[in-house]
N, C-alpha and C positions, 0 to 999 in steps of 0.2 A: 503494498498499499503506500502510496507516495503523501503528501503532505494532507493532513486529514480535515485539516482546517476546509469548510465548506466554499471559499473564496476560489479554490482550484476549481478547473473546469473537467476533474477527470470523473468518471463514474467509479463508483464504490458500493461496496454493501453496507448498508446503515446498521450501526450497532453501538452499543456503549463501550467507552475506554476503559477497562481495568476499574470499575465503578466501584469507589469505597474503598479503593485499596490501601489509600493513603491521602492523610490529610497534611495539607502543606506547613501546617504550624507546628508540626509536631512528628515524630517517627516512632511506630511500633511494629515490633518483628509480627510478618504476617503468620496466621495460625495454619499450622501445618497438617493440611489435612490428608495428606498420604507420607508414606515414608520417606526421608530424604534420602536420594541414591548417596552411597558413599563418593567422598569429593577424591579418595586417590582411586578409583576404578572407571575407567571410564564404560557409562552403561552400554553403548555400542560392542564395546571391546574388538573395536575394530582398527585401533592404533591412530584414528586420524583426529584432527583438532586437539590434541594434548596439551597445546596452549592455544589462548584464544586467537582464532583467524587475523591477521593483517593483509592490508591491501588496499585497492581503491574500488570505488563506485561512482559512475558517472552523473549518477541522477541529480544530485543536490549542486550539480553546477551547471548541466546541459539540460536536464531534462529531457524532453522529446524533441529539440530543436536539430536543425539540419546537420550541425556540428560535431555531431554525437555519429562518429563513423568508423570505419578501419581506420583510417588515418591516426586518426585521434587516439584510439585505441592502442595502435603501435608507438604513437609519440609519448603515450603514460610508460608503457614498458622501459623505452627508453630512458626516460625520465627518471625511473626507479634505479635505474643501474647508476646514470650519471651522476645523481644529487646524491647518492647513497642511501638512500631508502631501503635499497634491496641489502646492503650491507647492516641496517639496521634491524631488517627483520622483516619487512614487507615481501609479501609473496604474491597474492591474487591481485589481477587486474579483471575486474567484475562489469560485466555488460548488465545494464538494467533494461527495462522496459522499452519497446519501441525497435529492438533490433529483427524482429521477422516480418515478413508480409502479413496482411491482415487476413488470408486465408490459406489453409493448407494446401497440399498438392491432390493429383488425384489417386495418389494413394494414402491420403491422409497424414503426410510426414509433414514438419515445420520446414520453413524455407525463410533464408535469409534475406531480408531487403538488398537487392543488388544494389540500389543505390549507395546503400551505407555502406554495405560487405559487398564490393565485387568480386571478391576472391573466394567467399563464404568463410562460414565460422570455423573451418579446420584450419585453412590457412593462417586465420589469425592466432588461432591455439598454437599453431606451430609456430609463430614467429614470438609468441610469448615464451614458449617453452625454449627457443632457441635461446631464451636471455638467461634460462635458469629459474624463471617465472612460472606462475600458473593460471591458468583461465577461469572465470565464472560466468554463468550465463543467468538468466532470469525468466521465470514463468508463473501464472498464478495457479493455484488449487481450485479453480474455476472455468466455465467455459468462454471467459477469455479473461484477458489481463486487466490491469486498473486504469490504463488509459483509455480516454475518451473513442477515441478509434477502434478500441475493441480487438487486440491481437490474439492470437489463439492461446488458450489457457490450454492446462493439462488433463482437466475432469475428463476422465476415460479414456485418455490418452496417456495414461502414466507408462506403460512399460516401453509403449514404441518412442516415446520422448525421451525417455531415460535411454533407451539402447542411442537415438540419435545424439545425444549429448556426449554419452561414453565414446562413440565412433568419434566422432569430434576431437577427441582429445579432452573435452571440457574438466574440470577438477572441482568445480562447486558451484552449488545450486543455491541461489535464494528463490523460495517459493513461497507467494502473495498469498491475498485471501479474496480477493475480489471475485464478484460475478460466481460464488460457490454453489446457487442453486437452494441453500438451506440444509445441504450434508452435513452431517456430523464432522464437526472439525478432528477430532481424533480420527476417524475413520479416512479423512481424504489426506490426510499428512501420512497416515501411516501407509496406505497404499503406495503414495511416492516413496516413502523409505521401502518398502518391499521390491519396487520397480529399479531403485537404484543400487539395491542391494545385487538382484539379479543380472542387472548390467554389468556390475562389476565384474561378478563371478566369470560371466561369459567373454570379455572384455579384458581384463586385468586392469582396468582403470578406475581406479578409487575417487570417490566423489563428495565432499564436504557436504553435508544437507543443512540449510538455513531457512528455517521454521517462521514466517514472516506474517502470522495471522493477530497482530497488533497487542497481545496480550488478552483478548477477547474473552478466551476460554482458557485463563490461566495454566498456559502450557508448561510453566515450570512444576507443574503437579502431575503431569504425565507424559512430557516428549522427551525425559533422558533417556529411554531407550528407543526414540522413534529420530530425532535429531542430534545435530553436533551444539547445535544454537537455536535458540528462540527469541523472537523480539518481545520484550516485555510491556511494551507501551506502544502509544499511536507516533507519528511519523514525527522527529524534529523538525526543527525550524531554526534559521541563523538567526537567534536572537536570545540573549539572556534568559528570558523568562521562560522559554521554550526548555532550554536546556536545563534549567533549574528544575522542573517539573519534572522533566523525566528523570534526572538524577534522585528527585525523592520518592517517585515510583518505584523504581530499579534497587536503592539502596535495602530496602529490609526483605530481599529475597536472595542475601548472600548463601542461606543453607542450601539451595538447589544448584549450586554452580560448581563444577571441579573439571578435574579433565575430560575433555571429550562431551559436555553437555555445560554449554556455558548460557548466563543470562546477556541479553543483546538490547542494549538502551538505545539502538540505532546508529547511524552513520556518524563520523565525526564532522564537524561544521567547520572547522580550523580553516583558515585563509578565505573566507567566502566574502567578508567584508560586512558581518552584521555585528560582530562585536569586537571589542578591543582586543589586542596583543596579551593583556592582562587577563583578560576574560578566554580566550583560548587557551592561555597556559592553564588556567582553572580546570576547563572544560578536557582539555588531554591529561592533566594530573588525575582528575577526579573518574574518567573511564578507566585510568590505568590500574589505579588503586582499586577499581572497581573488577578486574579482569575481565573487561570487556573487550569483544573484537574492536580491532581497530583497524576501520573501513574509511580511508580519506575520502571525504565527500567535495575537495575543492578541486579547481581545476588547475592542476602542476602546471601547467603550459604558463599561467598567468600568476602563478605564485610568486610572494617575497620571499628574501631570504629570510625574514622573520619567521614565516611560515615554515621553510622547510626546518629551520633550526629547532622551532616545537616539534615538527613530526618527528626527524631523526634521532633526538634527544636519545641517546643509546641508555643510559642510566635510568630514564622514565621510563622507557620502553620495556625495559627489563623488569620495573616492577609487575608491568602486565604479564609478563611473558615467565613470570616465575615458575616453575615447573611444579610447587607443590599445588597451585591452580585453586590457591583460596581467593575468595573473593573480599574486600575489604568489608569490615561491619563499623557501623555507628557507635562511637563511643560516648560522644555527647555532641549534643546542637543546641544548647542554650542561647536565646537572643542572637541566633543567626552564626553564632561561632561554633563551627563544626570540626570535630576531630574523628578524622576515618582511618582506622586500622587494620595492616594489611599482614597477616602471618606470611613469612619465607621461608624457603626450604632450608635457608641456612642458619634459622634460628633466629634473624633478625625481624625488624616490624619495620613496612612503609608506615609513614604517617603523613594523612593530608592536613594540614591544619590551613583550613577554608573559612573565608568570611562572606560571607551571603550580601553583608549590609552593605549602603552606599557610602559608608565611611571606614576610614582606619579602625581595627580592633586587634585587642591582644587575643591569640586563640592559645590557650596553654594545658598539658599534662605533663604525666612524669613516665617516666623508664616503667617504672611498677604497673602504672594504669594500664600501659599497652601491652602488659605482659611478658615484660624482660624480667630474669632473674637479678635477684640481689647482686651487686657488683661496686666496687669500690668506685668506679667511673663506666662511662659509656663513649662509645666513638658515634658522632653523631655525624653525618655526610648529606650536604644540602645537594639534593639531586640536580635543579636548575643553574645553581650557583656552581655545581662542582668543586666544592670544597669541603673538608674535613676537620671537626673541632671535638673538643672532649667535653662533655658535661658530666656533672656530678648526680643527675638524676630528673634533672629539670627539663622539657622541652615547650619550649614558647617561643612565639615571635609576635611581633606587631604586622598585620598581616593587613594589606592595601585593599581598599573597596573592592570586592569582588575578585579576590586573589586568593592564589592557595600557596604556601610554603609546603613543598615535598621532600622529607626528609627519610633517611634510612637508620635506624639506632640498632647498635650490636655493642654486646655485652663482650671481654674478654682484654687482654691486654693490649693491644695495638690503641688503646686513647692515651698512652703516655707519650707516644709519638706527636699527638696533635696539638696545635694551641688551644687555649679555652675558648668556647663558644660565649659570645658577648650578646647580648637582644638589648636593640636600639626600641626607644618606646617614647610616648608622648603623653601627658598628661594634659585630659581635657579635651575638649572640641576645638579644632583652630578655627574658631569662627572670627570674622573681621568686620567690623564698620567702617567704610571708606571714609578716609579723613579723620580716624580716631584710634589710638594706640591698643594695641593687644600685647598681652601676655603670656607667652608659653613654657611650659619646661618640658625639657627633654630628660631625658635617662639613659645611663650604658650602665647595664648589669651584667656582672660575668656570673654566668650560668656553669662555668668549667668547674672541675676538681683543682686545677693550678688557677696562678692570679694572674690576669691581666696586669702587665705593666707598661709604663709611662702612656696614659690613656689621655687622649685630645680628642675633641670634639668642636665640629663646626654647624653651623646650620645656615643656608642661602637659601634666598628667593629671587623673585624679579628683579631685573635690573631698577627698577623706580621703586622698590622697596627698600625702606629703612630696618634693619636686623641687626640688634646690638644685644652682645652677652653682658646680664645684670648679675650674673655672679660666675663662678671659674667653673673654667674650660678643658682646665688640665687636672690629671692625677698622678702622682708616681705608682700607685698601685690600687688596684680594684681588686678585693680578694673576693671568694666564691660567695656568691650571693649576696653581696655588698654592688651598691650603685653608686655613680658620678651622676649627681642631678644638676642642670643647668637651668637657670632663668633666662629667657629670651624677651626683649623687648621691639616687637614690629611696630611700623607706622607703615599705613597703605597711603596712596596720593588720594584726594577727595575725588578726584575725576575717574578713580578706578571703579569699572562695571563689574555690575554684581555677576557671579561666578564661580567658580573654582580655578585655582591658581597651583602652582607644583611648588613645594619646598624640598631640599634636600637635606637630610641630618647624616650627616657623615663622622664616623669615628675611626682611628687609628689606635691601633696599639700593639705592644709586642708578648710574646709566649715568653715563658722561663726559658727556654732555649735561644731567645733571642730572635724568632723569626715575626718579621712585621706582619702585621692585619690588617685589613683595611675594612669595614664595613660599611654599607650605605643603606640608606630607609629614606624612600620616597614619601614623602607627606603631603598633602592636599588640603590647601586652605581655602576656605570660602570666605568670599566677601559678601557681605549680606546688607538689606536694607531693611530695618523694622518696619511694621506694618502699620498702617497711619490708624488714628484713634477712630473708634465706630465699626460698622457692621460693612464688610468688604465680602465681595463674591470672589472665591479661591481661582476663578479661571483669568481675572483680572490681576491676580500678584503676582510676583516674580518667584519661581520656586528655586531651591536649593540645587536640587538633583532629581530625576525622573526618570524610571526604566519601564519598561512595558513588554507584555508577552508576545504583542504582534503590532508592530508598526511605533508609532509615537504616541504618548498621552495628548489627546486634543483639547483644547479650550474651547468651551460653550459647542460642542458639536458630539457626537458618538466617536466612537474608535474607527469606523469606516473601514478601509482597506490599507494597505500597508503603508501607502506612502502619506506623507505630512499633508495634512488640510485636506482631506478626501473623505474628512466624516461627514453626517446629517444632523439634523436637527436631534436633539436629544429626546427621546420618547421614551416612556414608560408606560405600560398599559394604556395606551392611545392616548395620553397626556404629553404634549410638547414642552419641552422646558426651554428657556432661552440662556440661560446660564448653568454653567455647569463644569465638570472634566470627564471626558469620554477613555476611559481605559480599557485593558484587555489582561486579564490573569495571565500572567502574574505581574501583579505592579507595584510599585510605589512611588509616591510623591510625596519631597521632603519640603516644608515650608520653615522659615525662621519665625520664630512669634518674640525672640527678645525678652520673654518673660514679663511680656505685656498684655496677652490675652487672656480670654474666659472659656469662648464656648469655640466648638465647632459643629456645624447642623446641616445635614442634607437630605433628601431623597435618593435612597440607593436601591439599584436593581439592574437587571440584565437587560439591555436595550432591545425594542420591539423590531429592530433591522435582521436581526439573527432567526426569527420566526419563533418556534417552539425548542431551540437548541440553548445551551449555555448553562453553566453551573457554577456560581461563584460565593464567595464570603467577604464581607466589608469589616474591617478593622481600622481603630484610630487609636496610633499611640504618641504618647506624650514623653519626652527624652527615655525614649527605650522601654517605657511602661504601657502595655496596652492598657485603654482606658474604655474604649466602646468595640463590641464587635455584633455582627446580626445572625450568626451561624451561616447554614448554605442557603442559597436563595436560587431559585430557576426562573426562568424564561415565563413559566405557567403563573408564578407569584407575583401579586401588585408590588408598586415600589413600597418601600418600608423606611419611615423616618428612622434616623440615626443620629445622636447629639453626644458631644463628650465635654466633659470640663478639663479643658486642658490649662489651667489656672498655674502660674508659675513656670510653665514647661518654656524652656528655648528652642525647641524645636518640634514640631508636629509632623507626624509621617500618615499619611493615608495609603493603607493598604489594600489591594484584592487577592486573593488566594483563587485556587481555582476549583475548590470545592473537593479537591479528593481524586479528579478523575481526568487529570489532564486539561490542557488549556484548548479543547476544540470548542471553537465559537465564543468564547467566554467574555462577549463583549460588556462593559460593566460600567455604569454611568454612578458620576456622584453629582447629580441634580440639585442645583440650587445651593450648591455646597457653601457656605459661607463662614466667616468668621469674624468674633467679635472680640474687640480691642478696648 
């Protein structure tokens, strides 16, 4: 299935997305309705996909456009070799929908589109194999595939199609769920498993089997002896809200994953342009710690060096490909500060410190909490920075907004060779009113077993800002657990526009062996304007930040489509509202209220533009505390009034979650949203 959001033009089976699996505001392990397969034993016992498959799929970057053709596919295989992706572990070059003609031949066989693939699929497979790579194809467990053209599906043709795939040299099959005629999912997918196994016996061509029924029938409960991987969610989109929603649906399913049977939260969006590089690093880090298949969804012909740096980072890939095959589990997730831990075969732990929120956050745990044995100290390896340190047991970092620090922690004597880990931090929110001074306090804390010596710290900002230290910036030594605290005074020019500005906190120190170490923490300062006295429409006020599950947050219109400014009049239950905010789960909009405001009020619900679709929940937060919530609302419900007392709050945040069932058609209106100050 391609992007389930109803604004696509593709035909598809109507169905719910993993309804009720997970509420986005918290996590709970799913009830295990059936015994979980032992993660140490591949369920199909065929030796395939003992680690999560890695490769490429064209859909997210090309869809069904004419550029998807033989030349492109061969070019991707070439880039795998040229750009180091093959060396990093990527193997599969996978074709998605639209590779075939709309009709079978007179013998009922599939026919490759001669305009796209003039030499046929076998020739493409031969080319890919000559590069030391593997080829994948796509079809659907229905009468037709998901594209609106209606290419042939495999329902009723499983054995014939499987034999064709094997004869062509196909190594991987993605089997979708559209136009399935209501036939039982387990039956349909099991029939293709049997067909693939039969073709493999006859031809000697093993084929990795990817089940793509969108998690509708909870395949994690029954598919471990049917396929090698199974989609757990609807389709991913190239935006923060979509990635976050899918992450939260897939995380609780860790008990079902293992060698030869993997939870698949869909392809990677890294490099497609809808997220920042920081967000893409989080995406890649979290998919790796979840032992997810790593299938590149961006057009590598246009990829930036930063995209290749993310995709080909061997230390991060090694977390995903660890042969123990454990999916990471959630240790904590309070306040959007996530700790996800993955046990590794060598006894170490991969630890993702993930910050879901729109501002920098300290995320912390300990070696004992992640399951490591007691030891005098530990080696802490930062997998993105490619640096090693020693820690006395603390594992923590100030993580930028939407960022992830991915580390690998191990016990053993090797820690003695490493410099101490230090944590750079910032006390309080860096909120600055234009023209006025602000005070910040930074910290440099020694997490190591050894002492950080000759510590020095600097803070820099935009060229026209004044940044001066108001206390000491050096220390001859910072022992274990102690900090160098420095107060800074910032002055921002009066004509500075509201928005976010980059600051850089930098510390240098020496290890007991004299090794010079530099540590850098990017910090975002927000230039803010206090709201005017009286009652204001939130659609008229500047926000500090806004994130949205599909397209941008809109002022005084509905969410509309994916482009800015394409919304419609906000309409709830047939009532049109002139003012408000149009959002799409998962969404968060932050306002500076400067401790001068009292209440937020709104009429909320799912916009009428989605017909009967959409499931959302609304929340109001004041300085990190939830002060109002609606519970789950659907499109069939009337608008609901919501109000919150935000007295004394410096920042107010309006949040929309997806109601726990993914972000399909979740157009959420904050109608007549008002702030009284």
